[in-house]
N, C-alpha and C positions, 0 to 999 in steps of 0.2 A: 542438081543445083539449079534453081533459075538465076536469073541476071539479075532479079532483087534480092534473092536469097546473097548472090556472089558480091554484092555494093554492100550489103549490109554485114556481111561478115568482113569487108574491108575496110569497113568504115566510109564509104563513099556515096552518093546520090547513083543512081540508076544514069541519071543522064552523064554523069562525070565515066561510068564506065563505058559506056556507049561512045563517048568523046575518044578514049581512049582506043575504042576500037578502031577509031576513024582518024583519028591523027598520031597515035604510039603505036601502031600495030603488034612492032615487036614488043612493047610491055604486055599489052592485050594476050599477047601468045604466049607470054610468060606465064603468066598471072594462070590462063587455063592449063598450060601445061602442068603447072606447079599443082592445081587442083586434081588435076586427074593422076597425076603420081601419088599423091595422098589419096585418094579414093582406092588406087588400085592398091596400095599396101593394105589399106583398112582389107579391103577384100580377101587380098592373100593371106592375110593374119586371121580372118575366119576361116577360110579354107583349110589353113594348115591347123585350125585347133579341132574342125570336123574331121580332118583326118587323122588326126591323131587321138582322136576319142574313139573312134571305128577301131584303129590298132589295138588300142588299150583292149576294146571290149573284144577283139577277135583273140588277143592274147590271154584273156580269162576264159575263153570259151576252148582254148585248145589245153592249158592247163587244168581244166575240169574232168578231160580225158583221160 
């Protein structure tokens, strides 16, 4: 996400986000960490679903033999 995207997601101006980065670094850090965690969870779910599909396909292949 760009800073513009993040600001839009949070419902604040980009300048407000920049001000938080300078004047409230802990708040800014927590926001960025939260967004990073959210993205990591999304990616993990996608990887899990892909691996699950591969496992099911492999199981079907083994059962055919």
